[in-house]
C-alpha positions as CSV (number, residue, x, y, z in Angstrom):
1,Q,91.0,83.0,121.9
2,V,90.5,86.1,119.7
3,Q,89.6,85.4,116.1
4,L,88.9,87.9,113.4
5,V,87.7,87.0,109.9
6,E,87.4,89.6,107.2
7,S,85.3,89.3,104.0
8,G,83.8,91.5,101.3
9,G,86.8,92.6,99.3
10,G,86.9,92.5,95.5
11,F,87.7,94.3,92.3
12,V,85.9,97.6,91.5
13,Q,86.4,100.6,89.2
14,T,87.2,104.1,90.4
15,G,84.1,105.6,92.0
16,G,82.7,102.2,93.0
17,S,81.7,100.9,96.4
18,L,82.4,97.9,98.6
19,R,81.4,96.8,102.1
20,L,83.8,94.9,104.1
21,A,82.9,92.8,107.1
22,C,84.7,91.4,110.0
23,S,83.4,88.6,112.2
24,A,84.9,88.8,115.8
25,S,85.0,86.1,118.4
26,G,86.9,85.7,121.7
27,V,86.6,89.4,122.5
28,D,84.2,91.5,124.4
29,F,82.8,92.9,121.3
30,N,80.3,95.3,122.8
31,I,82.9,97.4,124.7
32,K,86.1,97.1,122.6
33,S,87.4,99.6,120.3
34,M,88.0,98.2,116.9
35,A,89.7,99.3,113.8
36,W,90.3,98.8,110.1
37,F,93.8,99.0,108.6
38,R,95.1,98.5,105.1
39,Q,98.4,97.6,103.5
40,A,99.2,98.6,99.9
41,P,101.8,96.6,97.9
42,G,105.3,97.6,99.0
43,K,104.0,99.9,101.8
44,Q,103.5,99.7,105.5
45,R,100.2,98.8,107.1
46,E,98.3,102.0,107.8
47,W,95.3,102.8,110.0
48,V,92.0,103.7,108.2
49,A,89.2,104.0,110.7
50,R,88.3,103.2,114.3
51,I,85.1,102.7,116.2
52,T,85.6,103.5,119.9
53,N,84.3,101.7,122.8
54,N,81.3,104.1,122.9
55,D,80.7,103.7,119.1
56,T,82.3,107.0,118.0
57,P,83.8,106.6,114.5
58,I,87.2,108.1,113.7
59,Y,88.7,108.3,110.3
60,D,92.0,109.0,108.6
61,S,91.8,112.1,106.6
62,S,92.3,110.2,103.3
63,V,89.0,108.4,103.7
64,T,86.9,110.9,105.6
65,G,83.5,111.4,103.9
66,R,84.0,108.3,101.8
67,F,84.3,105.4,104.3
68,T,81.9,104.6,107.1
69,I,82.8,102.2,110.0
70,F,80.0,100.7,112.0
71,R,79.2,97.5,113.9
72,D,76.3,95.2,114.7
73,K,76.7,94.2,118.3
74,A,74.1,91.5,118.1
75,K,75.9,89.8,115.2
76,R,79.4,90.6,116.5
77,M,80.2,92.1,113.1
78,L,82.4,95.1,112.3
79,Y,81.8,96.7,108.9
80,L,83.6,99.2,106.7
81,H,81.4,100.7,103.9
82,M,83.6,102.3,101.2
83,K,82.3,104.5,98.4
84,D,83.9,106.8,95.8
85,L,86.8,104.4,95.8
86,L,90.1,105.5,94.3
87,P,93.0,103.5,93.0
88,E,95.0,104.6,96.0
89,D,92.5,102.7,98.2
90,T,93.9,99.4,96.7
91,G,95.3,97.1,99.3
92,V,94.7,94.3,101.8
93,Y,92.3,95.5,104.5
94,Y,92.6,94.1,108.0
95,C,90.3,94.1,111.0
96,N,92.0,94.9,114.3
97,V,91.4,94.7,118.0
98,N,93.8,95.2,120.9
99,E,93.2,92.7,123.6
100,S,96.5,92.9,125.6
101,R,98.1,92.7,122.2
102,N,97.1,93.5,118.6
103,Y,95.0,90.9,116.9
104,W,94.6,90.8,113.1
105,G,92.5,88.8,110.7
106,Q,93.8,87.3,107.5
107,G,92.8,90.3,105.5
108,T,90.7,90.9,102.4
109,Q,91.9,92.2,99.1
110,V,90.5,95.4,97.7
111,T,91.5,96.4,94.2
112,V,90.4,99.6,92.6
113,S,91.1,100.1,88.9
114,S,91.7,103.5,87.3
């Protein structure tokens, strides 16, 4: 059974930093591509970043240069380090893996004040 649990969200001012974490179980973590998505109030969920099965990071253009996705295979943890945060980064951030279907965690709230 796949289970994803996010943590690390919070309230920061513009320009601040946060590091999100996602604990993964029930999935072959070492070879699976995993991703972060976010959903702002009143908007659809959108893709933010992905780490491929060979650990290549890929980013949406809106976060390139500010966000870093990486994972610790020994700890089965996925991370998203976010810096130079902007108010438009506000939203609920979700960890994602596709294992015959999409799995999501419960999300962690990130709020960036202007």
